[in-house]
C-alpha positions in Angstrom: 96.0 135.2 154.7 99.1 134.5 156.8 102.7 134.3 155.5 105.7 132.6 157.0 108.6 134.7 156.4 110.9 132.4 158.1 108.9 129.5 156.1 111.9 128.0 153.6 109.1 127.6 151.3 109.3 131.2 149.0 106.6 133.5 149.5 105.0 134.1 146.0 103.9 129.8 146.4 102.2 130.8 149.5 100.3 133.5 147.4 99.4 130.8 145.3 98.3 128.2 147.7 96.5 130.8 149.7 94.9 132.3 146.8 94.1 128.0 145.9 92.6 127.4 148.6 89.9 130.0 149.0 88.9 128.5 145.6 89.2 125.4 146.2 86.8 126.1 149.4 85.0 128.0 148.0 85.9 131.4 149.7 86.6 132.9 146.1 84.0 131.8 143.5 84.0 131.2 140.1 83.8 134.2 138.2 84.3 137.0 141.3 87.0 139.1 141.6 90.6 138.3 143.5 92.2 141.0 145.7 94.9 143.4 143.5 98.2 142.8 143.1 98.7 146.1 145.1 95.8 145.4 147.4 97.6 142.0 148.6 101.0 143.5 148.9 100.1 146.9 151.1 97.5 144.6 152.8 100.3 142.1 154.1 103.8 144.0 153.5 104.9 142.0 149.9 106.4 143.2 147.0 103.9 143.7 144.8 106.5 141.8 142.0 106.2 138.6 144.8 102.1 138.4 145.1 102.2 139.4 141.1 105.0 136.2 141.2 101.9 134.1 142.5 98.8 135.4 140.9 100.6 134.5 137.5 101.6 131.2 138.7 98.0 130.0 139.2 96.9 131.8 135.8 99.5 129.9 133.7 97.3 127.2 135.9 94.2 127.9 134.5 93.0 129.2 137.5 93.4 132.5 136.8 92.4 135.0 134.7 93.4 138.5 134.2 90.6 140.7 132.5 92.8 143.7 131.0 91.6 146.9 132.9 89.5 145.1 135.2 91.4 142.8 137.6 92.1 139.5 137.9 89.0 136.4 137.9 88.5 133.6 138.9 88.0 131.2 136.6 85.0 129.1 135.6 86.0 125.3 136.6 88.3 126.6 138.6 87.9 124.4 142.2 87.3 121.6 140.1 90.5 121.5 138.5 92.4 122.2 142.0 89.9 119.0 143.2 91.0 117.2 140.4 94.9 117.9 140.4 94.9 117.2 144.6 93.5 113.9 143.7 95.7 112.8 142.2 97.9 113.9 144.1 96.6 112.5 147.0 96.7 108.9 145.7 100.5 109.5 144.5 101.4 110.8 148.0 99.2 108.2 149.6 97.8 106.2 148.3 100.8 104.5 146.4 102.8 104.5 149.3 99.9 102.7 151.0 100.0 99.9 149.4 103.8 100.1 149.1 103.6 99.2 152.8 100.9 97.0 152.2 102.8 94.7 150.7 105.9 94.4 153.1 103.2 94.3 155.6 102.0 91.2 153.4 98.5 92.6 153.3 96.0 91.7 150.8 93.7 94.8 149.3 90.5 92.8 151.0 93.0 93.5 154.2 93.5 96.9 153.3 89.5 97.5 152.0 88.8 96.2 155.7 91.4 98.8 157.4 89.9 101.8 155.6 86.5 101.1 156.3 87.7 100.8 160.2 89.0 103.9 160.2 85.8 105.0 158.0 83.6 103.5 161.3 85.8 104.4 163.3 86.0 108.3 162.4 82.3 108.4 162.5 81.8 107.3 165.8 84.0 110.2 167.3 81.6 112.6 165.4 
């Protein structure tokens, strides 16, 4: 984990985002225990209340669960929740903008699909 203390993004959000990314990439497997609030706060010199706030955000989003006396664990199904959330954000952040811009450029649906296919083909050629 790395934190940018000069970022306008609050540290607790950075904590939540980095733990979520670790779940998404499989670094924290479903059912596994995540580092404790104390471990994270000591390792990165962050206020424990700040770390707790970030972790509680993930508990509220059903990605983590607290087990009394045992710690905090990645919930079953957490990775799928993250994927669905990111797909929805992708739709709103990219697809809707793509459609709006394509209408301004008088591009048809077929034109867009052709451009997307061309992008995929070009990417495969680079790899």
